[in-house]
PDB file of N, CA, C and O in Angstrom, chain B, residues numbered from 101:
ATOM      1  N   MET B 101      29.591-182.079 -67.242  1.00  0.00           N
ATOM      2  CA  MET B 101      30.188-180.927 -67.966  1.00  0.00           C
ATOM      3  C   MET B 101      29.489-179.620 -67.411  1.00  0.00           C
ATOM      4  O   MET B 101      30.145-178.580 -67.473  1.00  0.00           O
ATOM      5  N   ARG B 102      28.289-179.583 -66.907  1.00  0.00           N
ATOM      6  CA  ARG B 102      27.597-178.416 -66.587  1.00  0.00           C
ATOM      7  C   ARG B 102      28.349-177.670 -65.287  1.00  0.00           C
ATOM      8  O   ARG B 102      28.306-176.452 -65.111  1.00  0.00           O
ATOM      9  N   CYS B 103      29.023-178.583 -64.434  1.00  0.00           N
ATOM     10  CA  CYS B 103      29.491-178.337 -63.247  1.00  0.00           C
ATOM     11  C   CYS B 103      30.994-177.301 -63.539  1.00  0.00           C
ATOM     12  O   CYS B 103      31.347-176.309 -62.901  1.00  0.00           O
ATOM     13  N   ALA B 104      31.672-177.962 -64.739  1.00  0.00           N
ATOM     14  CA  ALA B 104      32.818-177.332 -64.835  1.00  0.00           C
ATOM     15  C   ALA B 104      32.800-175.981 -65.617  1.00  0.00           C
ATOM     16  O   ALA B 104      33.696-175.137 -65.634  1.00  0.00           O
ATOM     17  N   ASP B 105      31.396-175.945 -66.369  1.00  0.00           N
ATOM     18  CA  ASP B 105      30.839-174.626 -66.850  1.00  0.00           C
ATOM     19  C   ASP B 105      30.918-173.439 -65.796  1.00  0.00           C
ATOM     20  O   ASP B 105      31.536-172.375 -65.839  1.00  0.00           O
ATOM     21  N   GLY B 106      30.001-174.041 -64.744  1.00  0.00           N
ATOM     22  CA  GLY B 106      29.855-172.922 -63.574  1.00  0.00           C
ATOM     23  C   GLY B 106      31.283-172.858 -62.856  1.00  0.00           C
ATOM     24  O   GLY B 106      31.480-171.740 -62.380  1.00  0.00           O
ATOM     25  N   GLU B 107      32.186-173.635 -62.681  1.00  0.00           N
ATOM     26  CA  GLU B 107      33.259-173.385 -62.062  1.00  0.00           C
ATOM     27  C   GLU B 107      34.107-172.306 -62.770  1.00  0.00           C
ATOM     28  O   GLU B 107      34.592-171.302 -62.249  1.00  0.00           O
ATOM     29  N   ALA B 108      34.211-172.793 -64.346  1.00  0.00           N
ATOM     30  CA  ALA B 108      34.931-171.975 -64.956  1.00  0.00           C
ATOM     31  C   ALA B 108      34.285-170.300 -64.958  1.00  0.00           C
ATOM     32  O   ALA B 108      35.026-169.318 -64.925  1.00  0.00           O
ATOM     33  N   ARG B 109      33.022-170.236 -64.997  1.00  0.00           N
ATOM     34  CA  ARG B 109      32.516-168.725 -64.932  1.00  0.00           C
ATOM     35  C   ARG B 109      32.732-168.100 -63.563  1.00  0.00           C
ATOM     36  O   ARG B 109      32.751-166.873 -63.471  1.00  0.00           O
ATOM     37  N   GLU B 110      32.919-168.986 -62.341  1.00  0.00           N
ATOM     38  CA  GLU B 110      33.129-168.326 -61.214  1.00  0.00           C
ATOM     39  C   GLU B 110      34.368-167.881 -61.136  1.00  0.00           C
ATOM     40  O   GLU B 110      34.632-166.786 -60.639  1.00  0.00           O
ATOM     41  N   ARG B 111      35.270-168.701 -61.627  1.00  0.00           N
ATOM     42  CA  ARG B 111      36.754-168.428 -61.660  1.00  0.00           C
ATOM     43  C   ARG B 111      37.163-167.129 -62.390  1.00  0.00           C
ATOM     44  O   ARG B 111      38.070-166.388 -62.011  1.00  0.00           O
ATOM     45  N   LEU B 112      36.296-166.916 -63.614  1.00  0.00           N
ATOM     46  CA  LEU B 112      36.513-165.803 -64.462  1.00  0.00           C
ATOM     47  C   LEU B 112      36.115-164.544 -63.734  1.00  0.00           C
ATOM     48  O   LEU B 112      36.797-163.521 -63.671  1.00  0.00           O
ATOM     49  N   ARG B 113      34.892-164.746 -63.174  1.00  0.00           N
ATOM     50  CA  ARG B 113      34.292-163.540 -62.337  1.00  0.00           C
ATOM     51  C   ARG B 113      35.384-163.136 -61.109  1.00  0.00           C
ATOM     52  O   ARG B 113      35.513-161.945 -60.824  1.00  0.00           O
ATOM     53  N   GLU B 114      36.095-164.073 -60.457  1.00  0.00           N
ATOM     54  CA  GLU B 114      37.163-163.744 -59.544  1.00  0.00           C
ATOM     55  C   GLU B 114      38.260-163.053 -59.970  1.00  0.00           C
ATOM     56  O   GLU B 114      38.788-162.181 -59.280  1.00  0.00           O
ATOM     57  N   TRP B 115      38.744-163.456 -61.331  1.00  0.00           N
ATOM     58  CA  TRP B 115      39.732-163.021 -61.927  1.00  0.00           C
ATOM     59  C   TRP B 115      39.532-161.523 -62.386  1.00  0.00           C
ATOM     60  O   TRP B 115      40.371-160.629 -62.273  1.00  0.00           O
ATOM     61  N   VAL B 116      38.457-161.430 -62.845  1.00  0.00           N
ATOM     62  CA  VAL B 116      37.970-159.932 -63.368  1.00  0.00           C
ATOM     63  C   VAL B 116      37.736-159.007 -62.102  1.00  0.00           C
ATOM     64  O   VAL B 116      37.933-157.795 -62.199  1.00  0.00           O
ATOM     65  N   ALA B 117      37.316-159.581 -60.914  1.00  0.00           N
ATOM     66  CA  ALA B 117      37.238-158.719 -59.869  1.00  0.00           C
ATOM     67  C   ALA B 117      38.276-158.207 -59.178  1.00  0.00           C
ATOM     68  O   ALA B 117      38.265-157.168 -58.519  1.00  0.00           O
ATOM     69  N   THR B 118      39.395-159.135 -59.379  1.00  0.00           N
ATOM     70  CA  THR B 118      40.617-158.891 -58.521  1.00  0.00           C
ATOM     71  C   THR B 118      41.663-157.965 -59.414  1.00  0.00           C
ATOM     72  O   THR B 118      42.640-157.372 -58.957  1.00  0.00           O
ATOM     73  N   GLY B 119      41.289-157.980 -60.604  1.00  0.00           N
ATOM     74  CA  GLY B 119      42.353-157.116 -61.453  1.00  0.00           C
ATOM     75  C   GLY B 119      41.852-156.674 -62.812  1.00  0.00           C
ATOM     76  O   GLY B 119      42.036-157.418 -63.775  1.00  0.00           O
ATOM     77  N   SER B 120      41.243-155.538 -62.954  1.00  0.00           N
ATOM     78  CA  SER B 120      40.783-155.032 -64.199  1.00  0.00           C
ATOM     79  C   SER B 120      40.471-153.708 -64.106  1.00  0.00           C
ATOM     80  O   SER B 120      40.542-153.076 -63.052  1.00  0.00           O
ATOM     81  N   THR B 121      40.111-153.229 -65.216  1.00  0.00           N
ATOM     82  CA  THR B 121      39.799-151.955 -65.394  1.00  0.00           C
ATOM     83  C   THR B 121      38.418-151.707 -65.634  1.00  0.00           C
ATOM     84  O   THR B 121      37.753-152.320 -66.469  1.00  0.00           O
ATOM     85  N   ARG B 122      37.929-150.662 -64.781  1.00  0.00           N
ATOM     86  CA  ARG B 122      36.238-150.408 -64.777  1.00  0.00           C
ATOM     87  C   ARG B 122      36.193-148.900 -65.357  1.00  0.00           C
ATOM     88  O   ARG B 122      37.182-148.213 -65.612  1.00  0.00           O
ATOM     89  N   LEU B 123      35.013-148.578 -65.492  1.00  0.00           N
ATOM     90  CA  LEU B 123      34.692-147.178 -66.015  1.00  0.00           C
ATOM     91  C   LEU B 123      35.480-146.040 -65.335  1.00  0.00           C
ATOM     92  O   LEU B 123      36.117-145.149 -65.898  1.00  0.00           O
ATOM     93  N   ASP B 124      35.292-146.267 -63.866  1.00  0.00           N
ATOM     94  CA  ASP B 124      35.893-145.183 -63.016  1.00  0.00           C
ATOM     95  C   ASP B 124      37.279-145.382 -62.471  1.00  0.00           C
ATOM     96  O   ASP B 124      37.923-144.469 -61.954  1.00  0.00           O
ATOM     97  N   ARG B 125      37.693-146.571 -62.604  1.00  0.00           N
ATOM     98  CA  ARG B 125      39.116-146.662 -61.996  1.00  0.00           C
ATOM     99  C   ARG B 125      39.702-147.918 -62.612  1.00  0.00           C
ATOM    100  O   ARG B 125      39.058-148.841 -63.112  1.00  0.00           O
ATOM    101  N   ASP B 126      41.018-147.815 -62.499  1.00  0.00           N
ATOM    102  CA  ASP B 126      41.909-149.057 -63.135  1.00  0.00           C
ATOM    103  C   ASP B 126      42.615-149.739 -61.919  1.00  0.00           C
ATOM    104  O   ASP B 126      43.110-149.115 -60.981  1.00  0.00           O
ATOM    105  N   ARG B 127      42.599-150.963 -62.039  1.00  0.00           N
ATOM    106  CA  ARG B 127      43.476-151.749 -60.828  1.00  0.00           C
ATOM    107  C   ARG B 127      44.243-152.651 -61.573  1.00  0.00           C
ATOM    108  O   ARG B 127      43.824-153.587 -62.254  1.00  0.00           O
ATOM    109  N   PRO B 128      45.683-152.209 -61.344  1.00  0.00           N
ATOM    110  CA  PRO B 128      46.764-153.152 -61.783  1.00  0.00           C
ATOM    111  C   PRO B 128      46.583-154.527 -61.423  1.00  0.00           C
ATOM    112  O   PRO B 128      45.898-154.785 -60.434  1.00  0.00           O
ATOM    113  N   THR B 129      47.104-155.439 -62.093  1.00  0.00           N
ATOM    114  CA  THR B 129      47.149-156.995 -61.992  1.00  0.00           C
ATOM    115  C   THR B 129      48.016-157.085 -60.747  1.00  0.00           C
ATOM    116  O   THR B 129      49.118-156.562 -60.584  1.00  0.00           O
ATOM    117  N   ARG B 130      47.380-157.779 -59.962  1.00  0.00           N
ATOM    118  CA  ARG B 130      48.126-158.314 -58.611  1.00  0.00           C
ATOM    119  C   ARG B 130      49.396-159.131 -58.873  1.00  0.00           C
ATOM    120  O   ARG B 130      49.470-159.900 -59.831  1.00  0.00           O
ATOM    121  N   GLN B 131      50.222-158.977 -58.149  1.00  0.00           N
ATOM    122  CA  GLN B 131      51.627-159.846 -58.511  1.00  0.00           C
ATOM    123  C   GLN B 131      51.943-160.668 -57.220  1.00  0.00           C
ATOM    124  O   GLN B 131      51.886-160.109 -56.124  1.00  0.00           O
ATOM    125  N   THR B 132      52.270-161.963 -57.331  1.00  0.00           N
ATOM    126  CA  THR B 132      52.548-162.695 -56.286  1.00  0.00           C
ATOM    127  C   THR B 132      53.998-162.971 -56.211  1.00  0.00           C
ATOM    128  O   THR B 132      54.684-163.335 -57.166  1.00  0.00           O
ATOM    129  N   ALA B 133      54.427-162.763 -54.964  1.00  0.00           N
ATOM    130  CA  ALA B 133      55.858-163.076 -54.829  1.00  0.00           C
ATOM    131  C   ALA B 133      56.202-164.408 -54.677  1.00  0.00           C
ATOM    132  O   ALA B 133      55.532-165.144 -53.953  1.00  0.00           O
ATOM    133  N   TRP B 134      57.268-164.834 -55.338  1.00  0.00           N
ATOM    134  CA  TRP B 134      57.877-166.241 -55.093  1.00  0.00           C
ATOM    135  C   TRP B 134      58.460-166.373 -53.811  1.00  0.00           C
ATOM    136  O   TRP B 134      58.750-165.328 -53.229  1.00  0.00           O
ATOM    137  N   PRO B 135      58.700-167.508 -53.232  1.00  0.00           N
ATOM    138  CA  PRO B 135      59.481-167.746 -51.747  1.00  0.00           C
ATOM    139  C   PRO B 135      60.798-167.161 -51.957  1.00  0.00           C
ATOM    140  O   PRO B 135      61.404-167.333 -53.014  1.00  0.00           O
ATOM    141  N   GLY B 136      61.171-166.614 -51.183  1.00  0.00           N
ATOM    142  CA  GLY B 136      62.467-166.031 -51.070  1.00  0.00           C
ATOM    143  C   GLY B 136      62.580-164.532 -51.611  1.00  0.00           C
ATOM    144  O   GLY B 136      63.588-163.855 -51.405  1.00  0.00           O
ATOM    145  N   GLU B 137      61.500-164.077 -52.301  1.00  0.00           N
ATOM    146  CA  GLU B 137      61.412-162.717 -52.828  1.00  0.00           C
ATOM    147  C   GLU B 137      60.680-161.654 -51.829  1.00  0.00           C
ATOM    148  O   GLU B 137      59.890-161.986 -50.945  1.00  0.00           O
ATOM    149  N   ASP B 138      61.001-160.592 -52.063  1.00  0.00           N
ATOM    150  CA  ASP B 138      60.355-159.440 -51.219  1.00  0.00           C
ATOM    151  C   ASP B 138      59.079-159.385 -51.478  1.00  0.00           C
ATOM    152  O   ASP B 138      58.794-159.305 -52.672  1.00  0.00           O
ATOM    153  N   PRO B 139      58.061-159.408 -50.583  1.00  0.00           N
ATOM    154  CA  PRO B 139      56.565-159.187 -50.736  1.00  0.00           C
ATOM    155  C   PRO B 139      56.290-158.386 -51.894  1.00  0.00           C
ATOM    156  O   PRO B 139      57.080-157.512 -52.249  1.00  0.00           O
ATOM    157  N   ALA B 140      55.210-158.630 -52.512  1.00  0.00           N
ATOM    158  CA  ALA B 140      54.743-157.626 -53.662  1.00  0.00           C
ATOM    159  C   ALA B 140      54.041-156.390 -53.071  1.00  0.00           C
ATOM    160  O   ALA B 140      53.290-156.420 -52.096  1.00  0.00           O
ATOM    161  N   ARG B 141      54.393-155.253 -53.812  1.00  0.00           N
ATOM    162  CA  ARG B 141      53.697-153.902 -53.307  1.00  0.00           C
ATOM    163  C   ARG B 141      52.149-154.183 -53.280  1.00  0.00           C
ATOM    164  O   ARG B 141      51.697-155.097 -53.969  1.00  0.00           O
ATOM    165  N   PRO B 142      51.322-153.398 -52.482  1.00  0.00           N
ATOM    166  CA  PRO B 142      50.095-153.543 -52.472  1.00  0.00           C
ATOM    167  C   PRO B 142      49.417-152.882 -53.675  1.00  0.00           C
ATOM    168  O   PRO B 142      49.813-151.825 -54.167  1.00  0.00           O
ATOM    169  N   VAL B 143      48.293-153.631 -54.142  1.00  0.00           N
ATOM    170  CA  VAL B 143      47.787-153.010 -55.223  1.00  0.00           C
ATOM    171  C   VAL B 143      46.555-151.914 -55.142  1.00  0.00           C
ATOM    172  O   VAL B 143      45.502-152.194 -54.570  1.00  0.00           O
ATOM    173  N   GLU B 144      46.753-150.857 -55.664  1.00  0.00           N
ATOM    174  CA  GLU B 144      45.820-149.717 -55.320  1.00  0.00           C
ATOM    175  C   GLU B 144      45.053-149.229 -56.546  1.00  0.00           C
ATOM    176  O   GLU B 144      45.639-149.229 -57.629  1.00  0.00           O
ATOM    177  N   ASP B 145      43.920-148.856 -56.472  1.00  0.00           N
ATOM    178  CA  ASP B 145      43.119-148.665 -57.586  1.00  0.00           C
ATOM    179  C   ASP B 145      43.542-147.068 -58.132  1.00  0.00           C
ATOM    180  O   ASP B 145      43.707-146.164 -57.313  1.00  0.00           O
ATOM    181  N   VAL B 146      43.674-146.875 -59.430  1.00  0.00           N
ATOM    182  CA  VAL B 146      43.909-145.518 -59.900  1.00  0.00           C
ATOM    183  C   VAL B 146      42.499-144.993 -60.365  1.00  0.00           C
ATOM    184  O   VAL B 146      41.750-145.630 -61.105  1.00  0.00           O
ATOM    185  N   VAL B 147      42.258-143.870 -59.888  1.00  0.00           N
ATOM    186  CA  VAL B 147      40.811-143.235 -60.186  1.00  0.00           C
ATOM    187  C   VAL B 147      41.006-142.801 -61.570  1.00  0.00           C
ATOM    188  O   VAL B 147      42.113-142.350 -61.864  1.00  0.00           O
ATOM    189  N   ILE B 148      40.096-142.872 -62.459  1.00  0.00           N
ATOM    190  CA  ILE B 148      39.915-142.563 -63.904  1.00  0.00           C
ATOM    191  C   ILE B 148      38.612-141.456 -63.816  1.00  0.00           C
ATOM    192  O   ILE B 148      37.427-141.771 -63.703  1.00  0.00           O
ATOM    193  N   GLU B 149      39.171-140.069 -63.899  1.00  0.00           N
ATOM    194  CA  GLU B 149      38.234-139.156 -63.740  1.00  0.00           C
ATOM    195  C   GLU B 149      37.578-138.593 -65.135  1.00  0.00           C
ATOM    196  O   GLU B 149      36.429-138.170 -65.259  1.00  0.00           O
ATOM    197  N   HIS B 150      38.487-138.678 -66.060  1.00  0.00           N
ATOM    198  CA  HIS B 150      37.946-138.302 -67.522  1.00  0.00           C
ATOM    199  C   HIS B 150      38.383-139.257 -68.434  1.00  0.00           C
ATOM    200  O   HIS B 150      39.368-138.964 -69.112  1.00  0.00           O
ATOM    201  N   ARG B 151      37.787-140.469 -68.607  1.00  0.00           N
ATOM    202  CA  ARG B 151      38.236-141.575 -69.366  1.00  0.00           C
ATOM    203  C   ARG B 151      38.540-141.180 -70.712  1.00  0.00           C
ATOM    204  O   ARG B 151      39.614-141.468 -71.240  1.00  0.00           O
ATOM    205  N   GLU B 152      37.448-140.399 -71.402  1.00  0.00           N
ATOM    206  CA  GLU B 152      37.650-140.240 -72.893  1.00  0.00           C
ATOM    207  C   GLU B 152      38.841-139.147 -72.936  1.00  0.00           C
ATOM    208  O   GLU B 152      39.827-139.299 -73.658  1.00  0.00           O
ATOM    209  N   LYS B 153      38.681-138.206 -72.223  1.00  0.00           N
ATOM    210  CA  LYS B 153      39.923-137.105 -72.179  1.00  0.00           C
ATOM    211  C   LYS B 153      41.303-137.697 -72.117  1.00  0.00           C
ATOM    212  O   LYS B 153      42.244-137.420 -72.861  1.00  0.00           O
ATOM    213  N   GLU B 154      41.286-138.510 -71.171  1.00  0.00           N
ATOM    214  CA  GLU B 154      42.456-139.120 -70.806  1.00  0.00           C
ATOM    215  C   GLU B 154      43.101-140.214 -71.804  1.00  0.00           C
ATOM    216  O   GLU B 154      44.308-140.335 -72.012  1.00  0.00           O
ATOM    217  N   PHE B 155      42.192-140.896 -72.314  1.00  0.00           N
ATOM    218  CA  PHE B 155      42.553-141.750 -73.361  1.00  0.00           C
ATOM    219  C   PHE B 155      42.923-141.036 -74.720  1.00  0.00           C
ATOM    220  O   PHE B 155      43.883-141.492 -75.342  1.00  0.00           O
ATOM    221  N   VAL B 156      42.232-139.941 -75.233  1.00  0.00           N
ATOM    222  CA  VAL B 156      42.610-138.998 -76.234  1.00  0.00           C
ATOM    223  C   VAL B 156      44.111-138.583 -76.194  1.00  0.00           C
ATOM    224  O   VAL B 156      44.850-138.618 -77.178  1.00  0.00           O
ATOM    225  N   GLN B 157      44.554-138.106 -74.688  1.00  0.00           N
ATOM    226  CA  GLN B 157      45.561-137.648 -74.547  1.00  0.00           C
ATOM    227  C   GLN B 157      46.558-138.685 -74.798  1.00  0.00           C
ATOM    228  O   GLN B 157      47.402-138.488 -75.672  1.00  0.00           O
ATOM    229  N   PHE B 158      46.551-139.656 -74.195  1.00  0.00           N
ATOM    230  CA  PHE B 158      47.359-140.904 -74.202  1.00  0.00           C
ATOM    231  C   PHE B 158      47.549-141.070 -75.722  1.00  0.00           C
ATOM    232  O   PHE B 158      48.703-141.162 -76.140  1.00  0.00           O
ATOM    233  N   VAL B 159      46.682-141.109 -76.446  1.00  0.00           N
ATOM    234  CA  VAL B 159      46.842-141.559 -77.938  1.00  0.00           C
ATOM    235  C   VAL B 159      47.736-140.456 -78.683  1.00  0.00           C
ATOM    236  O   VAL B 159      48.517-140.764 -79.583  1.00  0.00           O
ATOM    237  N   LEU B 160      47.559-139.203 -78.250  1.00  0.00           N
ATOM    238  CA  LEU B 160      48.360-137.964 -78.755  1.00  0.00           C
ATOM    239  C   LEU B 160      49.758-138.177 -78.517  1.00  0.00           C
ATOM    240  O   LEU B 160      50.656-138.197 -79.358  1.00  0.00           O
ATOM    241  N   ASP B 161      49.863-138.374 -76.950  1.00  0.00           N
ATOM    242  CA  ASP B 161      51.300-138.392 -76.562  1.00  0.00           C
ATOM    243  C   ASP B 161      51.952-139.660 -77.257  1.00  0.00           C
ATOM    244  O   ASP B 161      53.134-139.588 -77.595  1.00  0.00           O
ATOM    245  N   ASP B 162      51.216-140.835 -77.486  1.00  0.00           N
ATOM    246  CA  ASP B 162      51.865-142.059 -78.066  1.00  0.00           C
ATOM    247  C   ASP B 162      52.315-141.638 -79.551  1.00  0.00           C
ATOM    248  O   ASP B 162      53.413-141.974 -79.997  1.00  0.00           O
ATOM    249  N   VAL B 163      51.436-140.918 -80.247  1.00  0.00           N
ATOM    250  CA  VAL B 163      51.710-140.553 -81.585  1.00  0.00           C
ATOM    251  C   VAL B 163      52.880-139.686 -81.547  1.00  0.00           C
ATOM    252  O   VAL B 163      53.772-139.864 -82.376  1.00  0.00           O
ATOM    253  N   ALA B 164      52.967-138.807 -80.710  1.00  0.00           N
ATOM    254  CA  ALA B 164      53.953-137.955 -80.870  1.00  0.00           C
ATOM    255  C   ALA B 164      55.697-138.392 -80.357  1.00  0.00           C
ATOM    256  O   ALA B 164      56.750-137.889 -80.749  1.00  0.00           O
ATOM    257  N   ARG B 165      55.498-139.357 -79.487  1.00  0.00           N
ATOM    258  CA  ARG B 165      56.547-140.098 -79.117  1.00  0.00           C
ATOM    259  C   ARG B 165      57.023-141.030 -80.407  1.00  0.00           C
ATOM    260  O   ARG B 165      58.174-140.942 -80.836  1.00  0.00           O
ATOM    261  N   ARG B 166      56.237-141.753 -80.876  1.00  0.00           N
ATOM    262  CA  ARG B 166      56.327-142.493 -82.350  1.00  0.00           C
ATOM    263  C   ARG B 166      57.108-141.726 -83.280  1.00  0.00           C
ATOM    264  O   ARG B 166      58.104-142.144 -83.871  1.00  0.00           O
ATOM    265  N   GLN B 167      56.534-140.421 -83.391  1.00  0.00           N
ATOM    266  CA  GLN B 167      57.060-139.476 -84.671  1.00  0.00           C
ATOM    267  C   GLN B 167      58.407-138.994 -84.229  1.00  0.00           C
ATOM    268  O   GLN B 167      59.298-138.745 -85.042  1.00  0.00           O
ATOM    269  N   GLU B 168      58.545-138.867 -82.976  1.00  0.00           N
ATOM    270  CA  GLU B 168      59.987-138.310 -82.535  1.00  0.00           C
ATOM    271  C   GLU B 168      61.005-139.423 -82.948  1.00  0.00           C
ATOM    272  O   GLU B 168      62.063-139.183 -83.531  1.00  0.00           O
ATOM    273  N   LYS B 169      60.576-140.652 -82.587  1.00  0.00           N
ATOM    274  CA  LYS B 169      61.626-141.810 -82.921  1.00  0.00           C
ATOM    275  C   LYS B 169      61.624-142.037 -84.489  1.00  0.00           C
ATOM    276  O   LYS B 169      62.725-142.307 -84.968  1.00  0.00           O
ATOM    277  N   GLU B 170      60.742-141.980 -85.201  1.00  0.00           N
ATOM    278  CA  GLU B 170      60.761-142.035 -86.723  1.00  0.00           C
ATOM    279  C   GLU B 170      61.584-140.758 -87.202  1.00  0.00           C
ATOM    280  O   GLU B 170      62.266-141.000 -88.198  1.00  0.00           O
ATOM    281  N   ASP B 171      61.670-139.552 -86.759  1.00  0.00           N
ATOM    282  CA  ASP B 171      62.448-138.440 -86.883  1.00  0.00           C
ATOM    283  C   ASP B 171      63.717-138.738 -86.867  1.00  0.00           C
ATOM    284  O   ASP B 171      64.481-138.661 -87.829  1.00  0.00           O
ATOM    285  N   ALA B 172      64.014-139.135 -85.623  1.00  0.00           N
ATOM    286  CA  ALA B 172      65.251-139.477 -85.309  1.00  0.00           C
ATOM    287  C   ALA B 172      66.023-140.547 -86.106  1.00  0.00           C
ATOM    288  O   ALA B 172      67.245-140.489 -86.238  1.00  0.00           O
ATOM    289  N   PHE B 173      65.312-141.460 -86.597  1.00  0.00           N
ATOM    290  CA  PHE B 173      65.937-142.724 -87.417  1.00  0.00           C
ATOM    291  C   PHE B 173      66.084-142.088 -88.838  1.00  0.00           C
ATOM    292  O   PHE B 173      67.022-142.398 -89.572  1.00  0.00           O
ATOM    293  N   TYR B 174      65.093-141.161 -89.208  1.00  0.00           N
ATOM    294  CA  TYR B 174      65.508-140.422 -90.741  1.00  0.00           C
ATOM    295  C   TYR B 174      66.469-139.461 -90.632  1.00  0.00           C
ATOM    296  O   TYR B 174      66.875-138.989 -91.693  1.00  0.00           O
ATOM    297  N   ALA B 175      66.972-139.021 -89.528  1.00  0.00           N
ATOM    298  CA  ALA B 175      67.726-137.757 -89.317  1.00  0.00           C
ATOM    299  C   ALA B 175      69.068-138.179 -90.431  1.00  0.00           C
ATOM    300  O   ALA B 175      69.416-137.346 -91.268  1.00  0.00           O
ATOM    301  N   ASP B 176      69.618-139.258 -90.360  1.00  0.00           N
ATOM    302  CA  ASP B 176      70.686-139.266 -91.248  1.00  0.00           C
ATOM    303  C   ASP B 176      70.454-139.920 -92.533  1.00  0.00           C
ATOM    304  O   ASP B 176      71.383-140.188 -93.294  1.00  0.00           O
ATOM    305  N   PHE B 177      69.056-140.220 -92.826  1.00  0.00           N
ATOM    306  CA  PHE B 177      68.689-140.734 -94.036  1.00  0.00           C
ATOM    307  C   PHE B 177      69.523-140.298 -95.301  1.00  0.00           C
ATOM    308  O   PHE B 177      69.990-141.114 -96.096  1.00  0.00           O
ATOM    309  N   ASP B 178      69.647-139.096 -95.399  1.00  0.00           N
ATOM    310  CA  ASP B 178      70.358-138.541 -96.490  1.00  0.00           C
ATOM    311  C   ASP B 178      71.963-138.841 -97.008  1.00  0.00           C
ATOM    312  O   ASP B 178      72.455-138.888 -98.135  1.00  0.00           O
ATOM    313  N   THR B 179      72.531-139.018 -95.655  1.00  0.00           N
ATOM    314  CA  THR B 179      74.058-139.531 -95.634  1.00  0.00           C
ATOM    315  C   THR B 179      74.095-140.840 -96.085  1.00  0.00           C
ATOM    316  O   THR B 179      75.159-141.218 -96.576  1.00  0.00           O
ATOM    317  N   GLY B 180      73.048-141.715 -96.020  1.00  0.00           N
ATOM    318  CA  GLY B 180      73.055-143.210 -96.076  1.00  0.00           C
ATOM    319  C   GLY B 180      73.768-143.890 -94.996  1.00  0.00           C
ATOM    320  O   GLY B 180      74.164-145.032 -95.230  1.00  0.00           O
ATOM    321  N   GLU B 181      74.002-143.356 -93.812  1.00  0.00           N
ATOM    322  CA  GLU B 181      74.383-144.020 -92.790  1.00  0.00           C
ATOM    323  C   GLU B 181      73.464-144.606 -92.117  1.00  0.00           C
ATOM    324  O   GLU B 181      72.403-144.047 -91.838  1.00  0.00           O
ATOM    325  N   VAL B 182      73.768-145.850 -91.759  1.00  0.00           N
ATOM    326  CA  VAL B 182      72.983-146.630 -90.889  1.00  0.00           C
ATOM    327  C   VAL B 182      73.160-146.358 -89.386  1.00  0.00           C
ATOM    328  O   VAL B 182      74.314-146.308 -88.963  1.00  0.00           O
ATOM    329  N   ARG B 183      72.055-146.162 -88.472  1.00  0.00           N
ATOM    330  CA  ARG B 183      72.232-146.093 -87.255  1.00  0.00           C
ATOM    331  C   ARG B 183      72.287-147.105 -86.404  1.00  0.00           C
ATOM    332  O   ARG B 183      71.654-148.129 -86.662  1.00  0.00           O
ATOM    333  N   ASP B 184      72.927-147.017 -85.430  1.00  0.00           N
ATOM    334  CA  ASP B 184      72.864-148.224 -84.514  1.00  0.00           C
ATOM    335  C   ASP B 184      71.702-148.459 -83.800  1.00  0.00           C
ATOM    336  O   ASP B 184      71.624-149.431 -83.049  1.00  0.00           O
TER     337      ASP B 184
END
């Protein structure tokens, strides 16, 4: 059983190394093309210069986007009409 544990750890290390987020960059998950499909685009790291600042901005933008959707949903609430 010990051999299987070591193999599993090695496999996990490989998976994390090939596609993951680190403190200073993000690496999108690699995509494998099926036979007959166009080749997958190359995976390039995205540099993260200000992780905390960028995360806070992401959350603020997401909250604003959700608020806009909620406002649009309730825009006709007084009329009793159901929106599609």
